Phi, psi and omega in degrees: 000134185280127184297316182302325180297320177300311185291321179296318183285326188259343177238087184298148183297337180282357177235063184295331181291332178301309179293318182301315180294315180297317179297316182296317186277316187254336184087133184299321182292323177295319179295319178300314179300315180298312182295324179292338179276348183264158172288150183307322182286349179267345190292320181297315178297320179297316179296319178296320177295315178298318180296319179299309181294321180297315178297319179295320179291326176296317181287322183220089185300334183276309187262337181056224182285352177298327178296319177294318180297316179298316178301312182294323177297316178296321179294318178297316179299316179297314180293326177296319177296318177297319179295317177301316180295318180295318178296321178297319177298317180296320178296316179300316180296316179297319179295320177299319178297319180294314181296322178296330179273358178081020180258170176279134176288154178286161175294151181293142178275149176291158176305146185297333181284353180258004184246148180308140184282092173205153179302131183204155174288141177251131175105340173079333187266105176078352180060038186274340186246130185235146172247128176249118188275004182280139179240139179288152173278124183260120180291148178292132182214148179292345181269001181285146188293336183284347185292320185254343187242023184287133175231115185295348181265013177105133178075176179276182179302323181272008178091354179278170178280000000 
């Protein structure tokens, strides 16, 4: 299989920095060996993963994409706490409505982070409140907040998340 064909097809000329970063971090011969070991339909995803990690390593040679992952994990944890609080508020409001109507309130639901990750009603009463556990894949970008403000000890340089 011809090496140049891999690079032409997978590293488009309008994205020269993509190839430059991958070459700088991993080496062209290593990338060629890796791509030759993969099935043709796997190569584009592999190149995108290599490009993502290479760009992250260029920006942060020590942590690479781990800094983005850490930032996103802290953000998910914070948002999960906000979701738990909002669901608790909704349950409290629903229970107040039930009590005002003279009915029995439903049993309290466990926190959402302790329940299997699947769409489910929260609160038990009427199944009106839902948690959807799917998260979008966020492409690596120079405009993302973790690129310039990463602090491995938690939060950004200014103490924010």
